[in-house]
C-alpha positions as CSV (number, residue, x, y, z in Angstrom):
1,X,118.7,77.8,127.6
2,X,115.7,75.6,127.6
3,X,114.7,74.1,131.2
4,X,115.3,70.4,130.0
5,X,118.8,71.3,128.5
6,X,119.9,73.0,131.7
7,X,118.9,69.7,133.6
8,X,121.0,67.4,131.3
9,X,123.8,69.8,131.6
10,X,123.7,69.5,135.3
11,X,123.4,66.0,135.2
12,X,126.3,65.5,133.1
13,X,128.4,67.5,135.6
14,X,127.3,65.7,138.4
15,X,128.0,62.3,136.7
16,X,131.6,64.0,135.8
17,X,132.4,64.9,139.2
18,X,130.9,61.7,141.0
19,X,134.1,59.7,140.1
20,X,136.4,62.0,142.1
21,X,136.8,62.4,145.7
22,X,135.5,65.4,147.4
23,X,138.8,66.2,149.3
24,X,142.4,64.9,149.8
25,X,144.7,63.6,152.8
26,X,147.7,65.1,151.1
27,X,149.0,61.8,149.9
28,X,148.5,59.2,146.9
29,X,146.9,55.8,148.1
30,X,148.4,52.5,146.8
31,X,147.5,51.5,143.6
32,X,145.0,48.5,143.9
33,X,144.7,45.2,142.0
34,X,142.7,45.1,138.9
35,X,139.2,43.8,139.3
36,X,136.8,41.7,137.1
37,X,135.3,44.1,134.4
38,X,131.7,44.8,135.2
39,X,128.9,43.9,132.7
40,X,128.2,46.5,130.1
41,X,126.0,49.3,130.9
42,X,122.5,49.9,129.1
43,X,122.6,52.2,126.1
44,X,121.9,55.6,126.8
45,X,119.2,57.7,125.0
46,X,120.3,58.8,121.7
47,X,121.2,62.4,121.5
48,X,119.7,64.8,119.1
49,X,121.4,64.5,115.8
50,X,123.7,67.5,114.5
51,X,121.5,69.7,112.6
52,X,118.1,68.4,113.4
53,X,117.3,71.7,115.5
54,X,118.3,75.1,115.1
55,X,118.9,77.8,117.9
56,X,119.3,81.0,115.5
57,X,117.8,82.2,112.2
58,X,119.5,84.9,109.9
59,X,116.1,86.2,108.8
60,X,112.9,86.9,110.5
61,X,111.1,85.1,107.6
62,X,113.1,82.1,108.2
63,X,111.2,81.6,111.2
64,X,107.8,79.9,111.3
65,X,105.4,79.5,114.0
66,X,102.6,77.1,113.7
67,X,99.3,77.3,115.6
68,X,96.6,74.5,115.6
69,X,93.3,75.6,116.8
70,X,92.6,72.5,118.6
71,X,95.6,73.2,120.8
72,X,94.1,76.7,122.1
73,X,91.7,77.3,124.8
74,X,90.9,81.0,125.0
75,X,87.0,81.2,125.3
76,X,84.9,79.9,128.4
77,X,85.6,78.6,131.8
78,X,88.1,75.8,130.7
79,X,91.8,76.4,132.0
80,X,93.9,78.2,129.5
81,X,96.1,76.2,127.3
82,X,98.3,76.8,124.4
83,X,100.3,74.7,122.2
84,X,102.5,75.5,119.1
85,X,105.5,74.6,116.9
86,X,108.5,76.8,116.0
87,X,110.9,76.0,113.1
88,X,113.7,77.6,111.5
89,X,115.9,77.0,108.5
90,X,118.4,74.2,108.9
91,X,121.4,73.3,106.5
92,X,120.1,73.1,103.0
93,X,117.6,75.4,103.7
94,X,115.2,72.6,105.2
95,X,112.7,73.7,107.9
96,X,113.9,71.9,111.2
97,X,112.4,72.7,114.9
98,X,113.8,75.7,116.4
99,X,114.7,75.1,120.2
100,X,115.1,77.5,122.9
101,X,112.5,80.0,122.9
102,X,112.0,81.9,126.1
103,X,109.5,84.5,125.7
104,X,106.6,85.0,123.6
105,X,103.4,87.5,123.7
106,X,99.9,86.0,123.0
107,X,97.2,88.5,121.2
108,X,93.6,87.1,121.4
109,X,90.6,88.6,119.9
110,X,87.0,87.7,119.1
111,X,84.7,88.6,116.3
112,X,80.9,89.0,117.3
113,X,77.8,90.4,116.1
114,X,77.1,93.9,117.3
115,X,73.7,93.9,119.4
116,X,73.6,97.5,119.5
117,X,72.4,100.1,116.8
118,X,75.9,101.9,117.0
119,X,79.0,100.9,115.0
120,X,79.9,98.2,112.7
121,X,77.6,95.1,112.4
122,X,80.7,92.8,113.4
123,X,82.8,93.8,116.3
124,X,86.5,92.8,117.2
125,X,87.0,92.2,121.3
126,X,90.5,91.9,122.6
127,X,90.4,89.5,125.4
128,X,93.2,90.8,127.4
129,X,91.8,94.4,127.1
130,X,88.3,93.1,128.1
131,X,89.8,91.8,131.3
132,X,91.8,95.1,132.0
133,X,95.2,93.2,131.6
134,X,96.7,95.1,128.7
135,X,96.7,94.3,124.8
136,X,98.4,90.9,125.2
137,X,99.6,88.4,127.6
138,X,103.5,87.3,128.0
139,X,104.5,83.6,128.2
140,X,108.0,82.9,129.3
141,X,109.9,80.3,131.3
142,X,109.5,81.8,134.8
143,X,105.6,82.6,134.7
144,X,106.5,86.1,135.3
145,X,108.0,89.0,133.6
146,X,108.7,92.8,133.6
147,X,106.4,94.7,131.4
148,X,107.1,97.8,129.3
149,X,106.4,100.1,132.1
150,X,109.0,98.4,134.4
151,X,106.3,96.4,136.6
152,X,106.6,92.7,137.0
153,X,103.3,90.7,135.5
154,X,102.1,87.5,135.8
155,X,102.7,85.5,132.3
156,X,101.9,82.2,131.5
157,X,104.7,79.5,132.1
158,X,106.3,78.5,128.5
159,X,107.8,75.0,128.2
160,X,109.3,73.1,125.5
161,X,108.8,69.4,125.0
162,X,112.3,67.8,125.8
163,X,110.9,64.6,123.6
164,X,109.9,67.0,120.7
165,X,112.2,70.1,120.2
166,X,110.5,73.1,118.8
167,X,107.3,72.0,120.2
168,X,106.0,74.6,123.2
169,X,103.1,74.6,125.7
170,X,101.9,77.4,127.6
171,X,99.8,77.0,130.8
172,X,98.5,79.6,133.7
173,X,99.8,78.9,137.2
174,X,98.3,82.1,138.8
175,X,94.9,82.7,140.4
176,X,92.0,82.5,138.4
177,X,92.2,81.9,134.7
178,X,94.6,83.5,132.1
179,X,93.6,87.0,131.2
180,X,93.5,86.0,127.3
181,X,90.5,83.8,128.2
182,X,87.2,85.6,127.6
183,X,84.8,83.5,130.1
184,X,81.9,85.4,128.6
185,X,82.9,84.6,125.1
186,X,80.8,82.8,122.7
187,X,82.6,79.5,121.4
188,X,80.9,79.9,118.2
189,X,82.4,83.4,117.5
190,X,85.4,83.6,115.3
191,X,88.6,83.7,117.4
192,X,91.9,85.3,116.2
193,X,95.4,84.3,117.7
194,X,98.5,85.8,116.9
195,X,101.9,85.2,118.6
196,X,104.8,87.6,118.9
197,X,108.4,86.0,119.5
198,X,111.1,88.0,121.6
199,X,115.0,87.5,121.6
200,X,115.7,85.5,118.4
201,X,119.1,86.0,117.3
202,X,121.4,85.3,114.4
203,X,124.2,83.0,114.4
204,X,126.7,86.2,115.6
205,X,124.3,86.7,118.6
206,X,122.8,90.1,117.1
207,X,119.1,90.4,117.1
208,X,117.0,89.4,113.9
209,X,115.8,92.7,112.4
210,X,112.0,93.1,112.2
211,X,109.3,91.6,114.4
212,X,108.9,88.0,114.3
213,X,105.0,87.4,114.5
214,X,102.9,84.3,113.5
215,X,100.5,84.4,110.6
216,X,97.2,85.0,112.5
217,X,94.9,82.0,113.0
218,X,91.2,82.4,112.4
219,X,89.0,79.6,114.1
220,X,85.8,78.7,115.8
221,X,86.5,77.3,119.4
222,X,83.4,75.0,119.2
223,X,84.6,73.0,116.4
224,X,88.3,74.0,116.0
225,X,87.6,74.8,112.2
226,X,89.5,77.4,110.4
227,X,87.4,80.3,109.7
228,X,87.2,83.5,107.5
229,X,86.7,86.8,109.1
230,X,83.6,88.8,108.1
231,X,85.4,92.2,108.8
232,X,88.6,92.0,106.7
233,X,87.5,94.3,103.7
234,X,91.3,95.4,103.1
235,X,93.5,92.8,102.2
236,X,97.4,93.1,102.9
237,X,98.0,93.1,99.3
238,X,96.1,96.3,99.0
239,X,98.4,97.8,101.5
240,X,101.5,96.5,99.9
241,X,100.5,98.1,96.7
242,X,102.0,101.5,98.2
243,X,104.1,100.1,101.1
244,X,106.2,97.4,99.7
245,X,106.2,93.7,100.7
246,X,108.6,92.1,103.2
247,X,111.1,90.2,101.5
248,X,111.3,86.5,101.8
249,X,107.6,85.6,102.8
250,X,105.7,83.6,100.6
251,X,103.0,85.2,98.5
252,X,100.3,83.3,100.6
253,X,101.9,85.2,103.6
254,X,102.1,88.6,102.4
255,X,103.4,91.2,104.9
256,X,103.5,95.0,104.8
257,X,107.2,96.2,104.9
258,X,107.0,99.9,105.6
259,X,104.7,100.8,108.5
260,X,106.2,103.1,110.8
261,X,104.0,102.8,113.8
262,X,105.1,100.5,116.6
263,X,108.0,99.2,114.3
264,X,105.7,97.6,111.9
265,X,103.1,94.8,112.9
266,X,103.2,93.7,109.1
267,X,99.8,92.7,108.6
268,X,96.1,94.3,108.7
269,X,95.1,91.2,110.9
270,X,97.9,91.9,113.4
271,X,96.8,95.7,113.7
272,X,93.2,95.1,114.7
273,X,94.3,93.2,117.8
274,X,94.8,96.5,119.5
275,X,93.0,98.8,117.3
276,X,89.6,97.6,118.1
277,X,86.6,99.0,120.0
278,X,88.2,98.9,123.1
279,X,90.6,101.6,122.3
280,X,88.0,103.5,120.3
281,X,87.0,107.0,121.0
282,X,89.0,110.5,120.5
283,X,87.6,111.7,117.4
284,X,85.6,114.1,119.5
285,X,88.6,115.0,121.8
286,X,90.5,118.0,120.1
287,X,93.7,117.0,122.0
288,X,93.5,113.7,120.2
289,X,91.5,114.6,117.0
290,X,91.3,110.6,115.6
291,X,89.4,107.5,116.6
292,X,92.1,104.7,117.0
293,X,89.5,101.9,116.2
294,X,91.0,100.6,113.1
295,X,88.6,101.4,110.4
296,X,88.0,105.1,111.6
297,X,91.8,105.6,112.2
298,X,93.0,104.4,108.8
299,X,90.6,106.8,107.1
300,X,91.8,109.8,109.0
301,X,95.4,108.9,108.3
302,X,94.9,108.4,104.6
303,X,92.7,111.4,104.2
304,X,95.6,113.3,105.6
305,X,96.2,116.7,103.8
306,X,92.8,116.2,102.0
307,X,91.0,117.0,105.6
308,X,93.9,118.8,107.0
309,X,91.9,121.9,108.0
310,X,89.5,120.2,109.7
311,X,91.9,118.0,111.9
312,X,92.8,118.9,115.4
313,X,95.4,118.0,118.1
314,X,97.6,114.7,117.6
315,X,95.8,113.9,114.4
316,X,96.7,117.3,112.6
317,X,100.1,116.9,113.7
318,X,100.7,113.4,112.8
319,X,98.2,112.9,109.7
320,X,97.8,116.5,108.5
321,X,100.6,116.3,105.7
322,X,100.0,112.6,104.4
323,X,98.7,112.8,100.8
324,X,97.0,109.8,99.5
325,X,98.5,108.9,96.1
326,X,95.4,107.6,94.6
327,X,92.0,109.4,94.2
328,X,90.5,109.7,97.5
329,X,87.1,108.7,96.4
330,X,88.1,105.3,95.0
331,X,87.5,103.4,97.9
332,X,88.4,100.1,96.2
333,X,92.1,101.2,96.1
334,X,92.2,99.9,99.7
335,X,88.8,97.9,100.1
336,X,89.4,95.1,97.6
337,X,88.0,92.4,99.7
338,X,84.0,92.2,99.7
339,X,81.6,95.1,99.6
340,X,81.2,95.5,103.4
341,X,82.5,99.1,102.7
342,X,79.6,100.0,100.8
343,X,76.9,97.8,102.5
344,X,77.6,98.6,106.0
345,X,76.7,102.0,107.0
346,X,77.5,103.7,110.3
347,X,78.7,107.0,111.5
348,X,82.3,105.9,112.9
349,X,83.5,104.8,109.5
350,X,82.1,108.2,107.6
351,X,82.9,110.6,110.3
352,X,86.5,109.4,110.5
353,X,86.9,111.1,106.7
354,X,84.1,113.3,106.8
355,X,85.5,115.1,110.0
356,X,83.6,118.4,109.5
357,X,80.1,116.6,110.0
358,X,78.5,116.8,113.2
359,X,75.6,114.5,113.7
360,X,74.8,115.8,117.0
361,X,73.9,119.2,115.7
362,X,73.2,118.2,111.8
363,X,76.2,120.6,110.8
364,X,77.4,119.8,107.3
365,X,74.7,117.1,107.3
366,X,71.8,119.2,105.8
367,X,70.7,119.6,109.3
368,X,69.8,116.0,109.7
369,X,70.5,114.6,113.2
370,X,70.2,110.6,113.0
371,X,68.8,109.1,116.1
372,X,71.2,106.2,115.7
373,X,73.4,104.4,113.1
374,X,70.1,102.3,112.3
375,X,69.0,105.3,110.2
376,X,72.0,105.9,108.2
377,X,70.9,103.2,105.5
378,X,67.6,105.0,105.1
379,X,69.6,107.7,102.8
380,X,73.0,106.1,102.2
381,X,72.0,102.2,101.8
382,X,71.4,102.5,98.2
383,X,71.0,105.0,95.3
384,X,72.9,108.0,94.7
385,X,74.1,108.7,98.4
386,X,75.5,105.1,98.7
387,X,79.1,105.0,99.1
388,X,79.6,103.5,95.6
389,X,78.0,106.1,94.1
390,X,78.5,109.0,96.3
391,X,82.1,108.5,95.7
392,X,81.8,107.9,92.0
393,X,83.8,104.7,92.6
394,X,85.3,103.4,89.3
395,X,84.4,106.4,87.3
396,X,87.8,106.3,85.6
397,X,86.6,103.1,84.2
398,X,83.6,105.0,82.6
399,X,85.8,107.9,81.7
400,X,88.5,105.6,79.7
401,X,86.7,105.9,76.3
402,X,85.3,109.2,76.8
403,X,87.3,110.7,73.9
404,X,89.4,108.1,71.9
405,X,91.9,109.4,69.5
406,X,93.6,106.9,67.1
407,X,96.5,108.4,65.1
408,X,96.0,107.2,61.4
409,X,98.7,108.8,59.6
410,X,101.6,111.3,59.1
411,X,102.6,112.4,55.8
412,X,104.7,115.4,54.4
413,X,104.0,117.2,51.1
414,X,105.2,120.7,50.2
415,X,107.0,121.2,53.5
416,X,103.7,120.9,55.4
417,X,103.4,117.8,58.0
418,X,99.5,116.4,57.8
419,X,98.6,114.3,60.8
420,X,95.1,112.3,60.6
421,X,93.5,111.6,63.9
422,X,90.3,109.2,64.0
423,X,88.3,110.3,66.5
424,X,85.3,108.8,68.9
425,X,83.3,110.5,71.4
426,X,81.4,109.0,74.1
427,X,81.7,105.6,72.3
428,X,80.7,106.8,68.9
429,X,82.5,108.1,65.8
430,X,82.1,112.0,66.4
431,X,79.6,113.5,64.2
432,X,80.7,115.9,61.4
433,X,81.1,119.5,62.9
434,X,81.8,118.4,66.4
435,X,84.0,121.2,67.9
436,X,86.4,119.6,70.5
437,X,87.3,122.9,71.8
438,X,83.8,123.3,73.4
439,X,84.4,119.8,75.3
440,X,87.9,120.9,76.9
441,X,88.2,121.5,80.5
442,X,88.5,125.2,80.8
443,X,91.2,125.0,83.5
444,X,93.8,123.8,81.0
445,X,95.5,125.8,78.4
446,X,98.6,124.7,76.2
447,X,99.5,122.3,73.7
448,X,96.8,119.6,73.0
449,X,98.3,117.3,70.1
450,X,102.0,116.7,71.1
451,X,104.1,116.4,68.1
452,X,107.9,116.4,68.1
453,X,110.9,114.3,67.3
454,X,113.4,111.9,68.5
455,X,117.3,113.0,68.9
456,X,120.0,110.4,68.7
457,X,119.4,109.6,72.5
458,X,115.9,108.8,72.1
459,X,115.1,112.2,73.9
460,X,111.9,114.1,72.9
461,X,112.4,117.3,70.9
462,X,109.3,119.6,71.3
463,X,108.4,122.1,68.7
464,X,105.8,120.9,66.3
465,X,102.7,120.7,68.6
466,X,99.4,122.0,67.9
467,X,97.0,123.8,70.4
468,X,93.5,124.4,70.4
469,X,94.0,128.2,71.2
470,X,95.8,128.9,68.3
471,X,94.4,126.7,65.9
472,X,90.6,126.0,67.1
473,X,89.6,125.3,63.4
474,X,91.8,122.3,63.1
475,X,89.8,120.8,66.2
476,X,86.5,120.5,64.1
477,X,85.8,116.8,63.3
478,X,84.9,116.1,59.7
479,X,84.4,112.6,58.5
480,X,85.1,111.3,62.0
481,X,88.7,112.7,61.9
482,X,90.8,115.7,62.9
483,X,93.1,116.9,60.0
484,X,96.2,118.6,61.7
485,X,98.7,120.5,59.7
486,X,102.1,122.0,60.5
487,X,104.5,124.0,58.3
488,X,108.0,122.7,58.3
489,X,111.4,123.8,57.1
490,X,112.6,122.1,54.2
491,X,113.8,118.4,55.0
492,X,113.1,119.1,58.5
493,X,112.1,115.5,59.1
494,X,114.4,114.0,56.8
495,X,116.0,111.0,58.7
496,X,114.0,111.8,61.8
497,X,111.6,109.9,63.8
498,X,108.2,111.6,64.5
499,X,106.3,111.3,67.6
500,X,102.4,111.9,67.8
501,X,100.6,111.9,71.1
502,X,97.9,114.2,73.1
503,X,97.4,116.0,76.3
504,X,93.9,116.8,75.6
505,X,91.8,117.1,78.8
506,X,88.3,117.0,78.5
507,X,85.2,117.7,80.8
508,X,83.9,114.9,82.2
509,X,80.7,114.5,84.5
510,X,79.3,111.3,86.2
511,X,75.9,112.7,86.7
512,X,75.2,112.8,82.8
513,X,74.5,110.0,80.3
514,X,77.4,111.5,78.3
515,X,80.8,111.0,80.0
516,X,82.4,113.9,78.1
517,X,80.2,116.9,78.0
518,X,79.9,120.2,76.1
519,X,80.6,123.0,78.4
520,X,78.7,125.3,76.1
521,X,75.5,123.5,76.5
522,X,75.9,122.8,80.2
523,X,75.0,124.5,83.2
524,X,78.2,126.4,84.5
525,X,79.6,127.3,81.0
526,X,82.3,129.9,81.1
527,X,83.5,129.2,84.5
528,X,87.2,128.0,84.9
529,X,86.3,124.4,84.8
530,X,83.0,124.7,82.9
531,X,80.7,121.7,83.9
532,X,83.6,119.6,84.8
533,X,82.8,116.8,87.4
534,X,86.5,115.7,86.8
535,X,89.0,116.2,83.9
536,X,89.1,113.3,81.3
537,X,92.3,112.8,79.2
538,X,91.9,111.6,75.6
539,X,92.6,107.9,75.3
540,X,95.7,107.5,72.7
541,X,98.0,105.3,72.0
542,X,101.4,107.5,71.3
543,X,102.6,106.6,67.8
544,X,106.0,106.9,66.0
545,X,106.8,107.6,62.4
546,X,110.0,107.5,60.6
547,X,110.7,109.8,57.7
548,X,113.7,108.0,56.1
549,X,116.0,109.1,53.0
550,X,115.9,105.5,51.5
551,X,113.2,105.5,49.1
552,X,112.7,101.7,49.1
553,X,111.3,102.1,52.7
554,X,108.3,104.4,51.6
555,X,106.8,106.8,49.1
556,X,109.0,109.2,47.3
557,X,107.1,112.4,47.0
558,X,107.3,115.0,44.4
559,X,109.2,117.7,46.2
560,X,111.9,114.8,47.0
561,X,110.8,114.5,50.8
562,X,110.8,111.0,51.8
563,X,108.6,109.1,54.2
564,X,107.7,105.7,55.2
565,X,104.2,104.5,54.6
566,X,102.1,104.5,57.9
567,X,101.1,100.8,57.5
568,X,104.8,100.0,57.6
569,X,106.1,102.4,60.4
570,X,103.1,103.3,62.6
571,X,104.0,101.3,65.8
572,X,103.3,101.8,69.6
573,X,105.7,102.4,72.5
574,X,107.8,100.5,73.4
575,X,108.0,98.0,70.1
576,X,110.9,99.9,68.8
577,X,114.2,99.4,70.5
578,X,116.1,102.6,71.3
579,X,112.9,105.0,71.1
580,X,111.2,103.9,74.6
581,X,113.8,104.7,77.4
582,X,111.2,104.5,79.8
583,X,112.4,101.9,82.3
584,X,109.6,102.6,84.7
585,X,106.3,100.3,84.5
586,X,103.1,102.4,84.3
587,X,101.3,99.5,85.6
588,X,103.5,99.4,88.8
589,X,102.8,103.2,89.1
590,X,99.3,102.9,89.0
591,X,99.0,100.0,91.6
592,X,99.6,102.9,94.0
593,X,98.5,106.2,92.2
594,X,95.3,104.4,90.4
595,X,96.2,106.3,87.5
596,X,98.6,108.9,86.1
597,X,95.6,111.2,84.9
598,X,94.7,112.6,88.3
599,X,98.2,113.5,89.2
600,X,98.7,115.9,86.3
601,X,95.2,117.3,86.3
602,X,93.8,119.5,85.2
603,X,96.5,121.0,83.1
604,X,97.8,117.9,81.6
605,X,95.6,115.3,80.0
606,X,98.3,112.3,80.1
607,X,98.0,108.5,81.0
608,X,101.5,107.4,80.3
609,X,105.0,108.1,80.3
610,X,105.6,108.9,76.7
611,X,103.3,111.8,77.0
612,X,105.2,112.9,80.0
613,X,108.6,112.8,78.3
614,X,107.4,115.6,76.0
615,X,108.0,118.1,78.4
616,X,110.2,116.1,81.0
617,X,113.2,116.1,78.8
618,X,116.6,117.7,78.2
619,X,115.5,119.6,75.1
620,X,113.0,121.6,76.9
621,X,114.1,124.6,79.0
622,X,111.0,124.6,81.4
623,X,109.4,122.0,83.7
624,X,112.1,121.6,86.4
625,X,113.3,122.9,89.8
626,X,117.1,123.5,90.2
627,X,116.7,124.0,94.0
628,X,116.2,121.8,96.7
629,X,114.1,122.5,99.6
630,X,113.6,121.1,103.1
631,X,111.3,121.5,105.9
632,X,112.3,124.5,108.2
633,X,109.8,124.5,110.6
634,X,106.1,125.4,111.3
635,X,104.3,128.7,110.9
636,X,101.8,130.2,113.4
637,X,99.0,127.7,112.0
638,X,101.2,124.6,112.3
639,X,101.8,124.8,108.4
640,X,105.3,123.6,107.4
641,X,107.5,126.2,105.9
642,X,110.7,125.6,103.6
643,X,114.2,126.7,103.0
644,X,116.7,125.8,100.3
645,X,119.1,123.3,100.9
646,X,122.4,124.9,100.1
647,X,125.0,123.4,97.8
648,X,122.7,121.1,96.0
649,X,121.1,122.0,92.6
650,X,120.1,120.0,89.5
651,X,119.9,121.0,85.7
652,X,118.8,117.9,84.4
653,X,115.1,117.8,83.1
654,X,115.0,114.1,82.1
655,X,112.0,112.2,83.3
656,X,114.2,109.7,85.2
657,X,115.6,112.7,87.1
658,X,112.4,114.4,87.9
659,X,110.7,111.2,89.1
660,X,113.6,110.1,91.4
661,X,113.7,113.5,92.7
662,X,109.9,114.0,93.4
663,X,109.7,110.6,95.1
664,X,112.7,111.3,97.3
665,X,111.8,114.9,98.3
666,X,114.4,116.4,96.0
667,X,111.9,118.1,93.4
668,X,109.3,119.8,95.8
669,X,109.0,123.4,95.5
670,X,109.1,126.1,98.1
671,X,105.8,124.9,99.6
672,X,106.8,121.3,99.9
673,X,104.4,119.9,97.6
674,X,103.9,116.3,97.8
675,X,106.9,114.3,99.2
676,X,109.5,116.6,100.6
677,X,112.6,116.4,103.2
678,X,112.0,116.9,106.8
679,X,113.7,119.3,109.1
680,X,116.8,117.2,109.2
681,X,117.1,117.1,105.7
682,X,117.3,113.4,105.6
683,X,113.7,112.1,106.6
684,X,111.5,111.6,103.5
685,X,107.9,112.8,104.4
686,X,105.1,111.1,102.5
687,X,106.8,108.5,100.5
688,X,105.3,105.2,101.5
689,X,107.3,102.5,99.9
690,X,110.6,100.8,101.1
691,X,113.3,103.4,99.6
692,X,115.5,100.7,98.2
693,X,112.7,99.0,96.3
694,X,113.4,100.1,92.7
695,X,111.1,97.5,91.6
696,X,108.2,99.0,93.1
697,X,108.4,101.5,89.9
698,X,110.8,99.8,87.4
699,X,110.1,97.1,84.9
700,X,111.2,93.5,86.0
701,X,114.1,91.7,84.5
702,X,112.7,89.6,81.6
703,X,112.7,85.8,81.8
704,X,115.6,85.4,79.9
705,X,117.6,86.8,82.6
706,X,118.7,90.1,81.2
707,X,120.0,92.7,83.6
708,X,117.7,94.9,85.6
709,X,116.3,97.2,83.0
710,X,117.4,100.4,84.6
711,X,120.8,99.3,84.8
712,X,122.9,97.2,82.4
713,X,126.4,95.5,83.0
714,X,127.8,97.8,80.6
715,X,127.8,100.7,82.8
716,X,125.3,102.8,80.8
717,X,121.6,102.9,80.9
718,X,119.5,100.8,78.5
719,X,119.5,103.3,75.9
720,X,123.4,102.9,75.4
721,X,123.8,106.7,76.1
722,X,127.5,107.9,77.2
723,X,126.5,111.7,77.4
724,X,123.4,113.7,78.0
725,X,123.2,117.4,76.6
726,X,121.5,119.9,78.9
727,X,120.5,123.3,78.8
728,X,123.4,125.9,78.4
729,X,125.4,123.5,76.0
730,X,126.9,121.3,78.9
731,X,127.0,117.4,78.6
732,X,126.8,115.2,81.7
733,X,127.0,111.3,82.1
734,X,123.7,109.3,82.4
735,X,124.2,106.9,85.5
736,X,125.5,109.3,88.1
737,X,122.9,111.8,87.2
738,X,120.2,108.9,87.7
739,X,121.7,107.8,90.9
740,X,122.1,111.4,92.7
741,X,118.6,112.3,91.8
742,X,117.8,110.0,94.6
743,X,118.0,111.7,98.1
744,X,120.0,108.7,99.4
745,X,122.8,109.4,97.0
746,X,122.6,113.3,96.8
747,X,125.2,114.3,99.3
748,X,129.0,115.6,98.8
749,X,130.2,112.1,99.9
750,X,128.1,110.3,97.1
751,X,129.1,113.2,94.5
752,X,132.8,112.6,95.3
753,X,132.4,109.2,94.7
754,X,130.5,109.4,91.5
755,X,133.2,111.6,90.3
756,X,135.9,109.6,91.2
757,X,134.5,106.7,89.3
758,X,134.4,108.8,85.8
759,X,131.0,110.7,86.2
760,X,130.6,114.1,84.7
761,X,127.8,116.2,86.4
762,X,126.1,119.7,86.5
763,X,128.6,122.4,86.8
764,X,131.7,120.3,85.5
765,X,131.2,122.7,82.2
766,X,132.0,119.8,79.8
767,X,131.2,121.4,76.4
768,X,131.1,118.4,74.0
769,X,129.9,114.7,74.2
770,X,133.4,113.6,73.4
771,X,134.4,115.3,76.6
772,X,132.5,112.9,78.7
773,X,134.2,109.9,79.8
774,X,132.6,106.4,80.3
775,X,131.5,105.8,83.9
776,X,132.9,102.8,85.6
777,X,129.8,102.3,87.6
778,X,129.1,98.6,86.3
779,X,132.6,97.6,87.8
780,X,130.9,97.2,91.3
781,X,127.3,97.6,90.7
782,X,126.3,95.6,87.6
783,X,124.1,92.5,88.5
784,X,125.7,89.9,90.0
785,X,128.5,91.9,91.7
786,X,129.0,92.3,95.3
787,X,127.3,95.6,95.4
788,X,125.2,95.1,92.3
789,X,122.0,97.0,92.3
790,X,120.1,93.6,92.4
791,X,121.5,93.4,95.9
792,X,121.8,96.7,97.3
793,X,118.4,97.6,96.0
794,X,117.0,94.1,96.6
795,X,113.4,95.2,96.2
796,X,112.2,94.8,99.7
797,X,112.9,95.5,103.3
798,X,114.8,92.9,105.6
């Protein structure tokens, strides 16, 4: 309760008690005569109207704390002062003053130029750490509090203005100035102030989940003007691409939802309040193994398993298994704000990823021992050794049109399918006689042009693909085209939809004028990867062709095989309803992964899900793991070991099952590749996003208000399927298979729930589609229902 509220309440009790005697003589006195009424008293001060303030909030994002730079003194010799306002959501969702704060913590940092020749050009200084006080300063009603270690520490005194509820001031009543004041600080340097709020509850008295943190305010103390940090080269939006956004906050106040350290400090600006040079060091300490300064620590964490063999101590234990989902060389995946990452060259940032380099001895640095960071730019400031070029940043943009395949037509005559594909190589029409097999990544073997049909469910049926190993002569360009042929059984395509795509993986090299290179003509020919700098997938749009029995739709051939002419039927996924069942959004996947090419490289040159579905479907017996593994422990080298999770197997090979299982740790093999289950079988290791955030991958519902694209109100997937045929002749139902492929719904209780609501799963031995009942999932889980997916999988963390 606020101080002034206590005073007013005490006064009210005293006034009430003042009209009674303090004791009794045991008998009632005689009734006196009525006197003359006194004059009416003066009107009292009006009370606060009901609903004009709040003392609870239901969500962290309903609480807003506002700081004004002109109300903050944290630099110089003037006494510390602080003023801020707090609001919460009142009736109707309006922002009204929040009354009753009793404890906050204040974090203050300054950004100043580095006057030495070591480290970043600009440095953060935490004021409290510089004053040997800790990372922050508490403010509360008493002016002292108990710290996390149990000791009693001085605090600033927090007071709410009785005349202006929700307005608070902080002052220092102890010896000297407050520890967040940097006496030697320059009033012209940028200062960042952040407040953490404690003890805020919901109406039922339980604590609000998530930390309540103010939006950090950056300003120049000398003028009170807001400022922009010169060091923020990584935005919160960049982190959110993988870690998910926190629910409820405006786009202008984006917060990261899924950072486990310290139970989530939500913003990059918050993290640097502690992770700054005051805590730097440790990279050379084998027991620690990493530098906790933010720039260095983030590099080490995200390099993870790439540098695990060179990590030691805590770094190896905590970060050694972390797999960065994008290409590690693509600095701009994270560094999306400015070019500081390329322009500011200093050892601390580089060594946190290049951990096997020793600049004191020159080991793994060509023997070069720089005298200081001032020497680094001599080699790395520009040219081929600059971060931009040495890391081949944005090389995928250059590779995108290295090999372009445009499916021109697909025709059938005399039981032979002929597919014509236009070819562009390195930006020009491929010359006659160009043998594309000489440009292939030598590590890749298998089908190159993916050709198949779609069954009645829209699943891919393999069997018509053409590979370079068996048909090298078909991959020689003539007149700028490839002419591919495949013998068919009579009427094999009648009434069928044909799919044509590619998984050709070419040899790319960023050091040559030609993006795609001929490995026969390049140094390294004949090796496993030839002259490949990186595998480059062919740029192709999957096209579908319908071979329909209705002659009016196309051309009737002499042998009575019908097809619809290409200009009428060549269309790209997903423009034909029913064929593209992919409800995931490749752009969303690429927000985290950067591209799908490197994920399946070097064996598969793919860029989209229609290509992936050529293998990941229920008509193909391969490409799946029936068993589920979890981490069993670690071996003598500290590497994780794995064991089978008993009683949990999968037979479905559909792309949705594979994708769900992989991202929830149920697809990893005996080596625990990628994302896997922890030793408890419950923890998902290496998945960065909020687990209920389906929209992180799936397409959004459209503006017309249609159901979420991966679950419609009819209780079936958007393809309208009621049964899935799997290997062995069994049939299963679609929704439960999709849901149980996520680890959160994979246990025996979930399975019992699915089956009690009409699901048919692997092992039920239902051998016909007619034997699969309709699932009743939509009764409870369709959009708008109490337990609808739009609610329980709301898309962000609370």
